[in-house]
C-alpha positions in Angstrom: 14.9 9.2 -13.6 13.7 8.4 -17.1 10.7 6.3 -17.6 11.6 3.3 -19.8 8.7 0.9 -19.1 6.1 0.3 -21.8 2.8 -1.6 -21.8 2.4 -4.3 -24.5 -1.4 -4.0 -24.7 -2.3 -0.3 -24.5 -3.4 0.4 -20.9 -3.6 3.8 -19.3 -0.2 5.3 -18.6 -1.1 5.5 -14.8 -0.4 1.8 -14.5 3.0 2.0 -16.2 4.2 5.2 -14.7 3.4 4.2 -11.1 6.3 2.7 -9.2 7.5 2.3 -5.6 10.4 4.6 -4.8 12.4 4.7 -1.5 13.6 8.2 -1.8 11.4 10.9 -0.3 11.7 14.6 0.3 10.4 14.9 3.9 7.6 17.2 2.9 4.4 17.5 4.9 1.0 16.1 3.8 -2.1 17.7 5.0 -5.0 15.7 6.5 -6.9 16.5 3.2 -4.1 15.2 1.1 -4.4 11.9 2.8 -8.2 11.9 2.9 -8.2 12.1 -0.9 -6.3 8.9 -1.0 -8.6 7.2 1.5 -11.6 8.4 -0.5 -10.3 6.6 -3.6 -9.7 3.5 -1.5 -13.2 3.4 -0.1 -14.6 3.1 -3.7 -12.9 -0.3 -4.2 -15.1 -3.3 -4.8 -15.6 -5.9 -2.0 -17.6 -9.1 -1.5 -21.1 -8.2 -0.3 -19.9 -4.6 -0.2 -18.5 -5.5 3.2 -15.6 -3.0 2.9 -13.4 -4.8 5.3 -10.4 -2.4 5.0 -9.3 -0.1 7.8 -6.5 2.3 7.6 -4.5 3.6 10.6 -2.1 6.4 9.7 0.4 8.9 11.0 1.8 12.0 9.3 5.4 13.1 9.8 4.4 16.3 11.6 2.5 14.6 14.3 3.3 13.0 17.7 2.5 9.5 16.3 5.1 9.6 13.5 8.1 8.1 15.2 6.0 5.5 16.9 4.8 4.3 13.5 8.2 4.4 11.9 9.7 2.4 14.7 7.4 -0.5 13.8 9.2 -1.0 10.5 12.1 -3.4 10.2 15.4 -1.5 10.1 15.9 -2.0 6.3 12.6 -0.2 5.7 12.9 2.3 8.5 16.1 3.8 7.1 14.3 5.2 4.0 10.7 5.4 5.1 11.5 7.8 7.9 11.9 10.5 5.2 8.4 10.0 3.8 5.3 12.1 4.6 2.9 9.5 5.9 2.8 5.9 7.0 -0.4 3.9 6.8 -1.2 0.4 8.1 -3.8 -1.5 6.2 -6.0 -3.8 8.3 -8.8 -6.1 7.3 -11.8 -7.2 9.3 -12.0 -11.0 9.3 -15.8 -11.2 9.9 -18.9 -9.4 8.6 -22.6 -9.6 8.8 -24.0 -10.6 5.4 -27.3 -9.1 4.2 -30.3 -10.8 5.7 -28.3 -12.4 8.5 -27.9 -11.5 12.2 -24.6 -13.4 12.7 -21.1 -12.4 11.6 -19.3 -14.9 9.4 -15.7 -15.2 8.2 -15.5 -13.3 4.9 -12.8 -15.4 3.3 -12.2 -12.4 1.0 -11.1 -9.7 3.4 -7.4 -9.7 2.5 -8.2 -9.8 -1.2 -10.7 -6.9 -0.9 -8.3 -4.9 1.3 -5.6 -5.4 -1.4 -8.0 -3.9 -3.9 -8.6 -0.8 -1.7 -4.8 -0.4 -1.3 -4.4 -0.5 -5.0 -7.0 2.2 -5.4 -5.1 4.3 -2.8 -1.7 4.0 -4.4 -3.1 4.8 -7.9 -4.8 7.9 -6.5 -1.5 8.8 -4.8 0.2 8.5 -8.2 -2.5 10.7 -9.8 -1.9 13.3 -7.1 1.9 13.4 -7.8 2.7 11.3 -4.8 4.5 8.0 -4.4 3.4 5.1 -2.4 5.4 2.0 -1.5 3.7 -1.0 0.1 5.8 -3.0 2.5 5.4 -6.1 4.6 8.6 -5.6 6.6 7.3 -4.5 10.0 7.0 -6.1 13.4 3.5 -7.5 13.3 3.2 -8.3 17.0 4.4 -4.8 18.0 2.1 -3.2 15.5 -0.9 -5.1 16.7 -0.1 -3.9 20.3 1.0 -0.3 19.5 -1.9 0.4 17.1 -4.4 -1.2 19.5 -5.7 -3.6 16.8 -8.3 -5.9 18.4 -8.8 -9.6 17.7 -10.7 -10.3 14.5 -8.6 -7.9 12.5 -5.6 -8.8 10.4 -2.6 -6.5 9.7 -2.1 -6.7 5.9 0.6 -4.2 5.0 2.2 -0.8 5.6 2.1 1.9 3.0 4.8 4.5 2.9 3.6 7.7 1.2 5.3 10.9 0.2 6.8 13.0 -2.6 9.6 11.3 -4.5 13.0 13.0 -4.4 15.8 12.1 -6.7 18.2 13.9 -4.3 17.3 12.0 -1.1 20.1 10.4 0.7 20.1 6.6 0.2 22.7 4.0 0.7 24.5 2.9 -2.5 22.6 -0.4 -2.3 19.2 1.3 -2.1 20.2 3.9 -4.7 21.0 1.0 -7.1 17.4 -0.3 -6.7 15.8 3.2 -7.1 14.2 2.7 -10.4 10.9 1.2 -11.7 11.2 -2.5 -12.2 9.9 -4.6 -15.1 7.0 -7.1 -15.1 6.9 -10.6 -16.4 5.2 -10.9 -19.9 1.5 -11.4 -19.3 1.7 -14.6 -21.4 3.5 -16.2 -18.4 0.7 -15.1 -16.1 -2.5 -16.0 -17.9 -4.0 -19.2 -19.3 -7.2 -19.9 -21.2 -9.3 -22.9 -20.1 -7.2 -24.4 -17.4 -4.2 -23.9 -15.1 -1.2 -24.2 -17.4 1.8 -22.5 -15.8 5.4 -23.6 -15.3 6.1 -21.6 -12.1 
């Protein structure tokens, strides 16, 4: 695949080169490979430094792998089963603020967990890996299978592995196997007040 995307305002290439493929080579990631990604995620900013994110993972060479893959909807399962790791991002809905003895709703946990996921996927890209964030999974089954207690919210699944241009994909998925474009930033920003058409 040839990289054709370009940034209009001179950002680091890591932001433009990172994309979310569906074709993986079935290679094995070590525990340390994954811990490097989690290390990056844990440096993400969060309100009150609450660090509400939790990551539950399985690697393809472990007994948990198929159990995790089976939580995905069929359209995601068909390609994600060739990846190297599957991670579920979860956020704590309450925390104890500094100087208090009582836990309160954060109001920011999903936002902060999203920042941690962004750090994780950028570190994956820097490490020569690909990460694809998906929301297509059975949330009720995942809550049960992953033993997630009340007070925690399932945010997303993250498929991680090494991209393979030769991986078997359906013609429909192969047609989508390329970096997508972004809207012009002028359609996403406004100075002074909300001034957007859609």
